C-alpha positions in Angstrom: 48.7 27.3 71.3 45.8 29.7 71.1 44.8 31.1 67.8 43.0 34.5 67.6 41.3 34.4 64.2 40.1 37.6 62.7 38.9 36.6 59.2 37.1 33.7 57.5 40.2 33.0 55.4 42.2 32.7 58.6 39.7 30.2 60.0 40.1 27.9 57.0 43.9 28.2 57.1 44.1 27.4 60.8 41.9 24.3 60.5 44.5 23.0 58.1 47.5 23.5 60.4 46.3 23.5 64.0 46.0 20.5 66.3 42.5 20.1 67.6 43.7 18.0 70.5 45.9 20.8 72.0 45.1 24.1 70.3 42.3 26.5 71.1 40.6 28.7 68.5 39.1 32.1 69.3 37.0 33.6 66.5 36.1 37.1 65.7 32.3 37.5 65.8 30.5 37.3 62.5 33.4 36.1 60.3 32.3 32.5 59.9 28.7 31.2 59.5 27.2 29.6 62.5 26.8 26.3 60.6 30.5 26.2 59.8 31.5 26.9 63.4 29.1 24.2 64.6 30.4 21.7 62.1 33.9 22.3 63.2 32.9 22.0 66.9 31.2 18.7 66.1 34.5 17.5 64.6 36.2 18.2 67.9 37.6 21.7 67.4 37.7 23.7 70.7 36.2 27.0 69.4 35.1 30.1 71.2 33.5 33.1 69.4 33.8 36.6 70.9 30.4 38.0 71.9 31.3 41.4 70.2 33.1 42.0 66.9 36.8 42.8 67.0 37.7 45.6 64.7 40.5 43.8 62.8 41.9 47.1 61.6 42.2 48.5 65.1 45.3 47.6 67.1 43.5 48.7 70.3 40.6 46.2 69.6 43.1 43.4 68.9 45.1 44.1 72.1 41.8 44.2 74.1 40.9 40.7 72.8 44.5 39.5 73.5 44.3 40.7 77.1 41.0 38.9 77.6 42.5 35.6 76.3 45.7 36.1 78.4 43.6 36.4 81.6 42.0 33.1 81.0 45.2 31.3 79.8 48.2 33.2 81.1 50.8 30.6 80.2 49.6 29.8 76.7 51.2 31.1 73.5 48.9 33.1 71.3 49.1 33.4 67.6 47.3 36.3 66.1 46.1 36.5 62.5 46.9 40.0 61.2 45.1 41.2 58.1 
């Protein structure tokens, strides 16, 4: 499963329920401090951070991010955090 995380709260929640051995986390840029992201990566979480910020209130921005992820992993399920 791939998780598209759009908020800091969502990041905390996903760390509680996701499986770091099989799930991938994609974070909106600027929602979590670099130190927290690096600490999670050191604990084994596969995390990617978008280079540009996704406007979490724009369906078009979210769809664009989803399409990018789908190109890289076309057969993976994607869970999107909606605000």
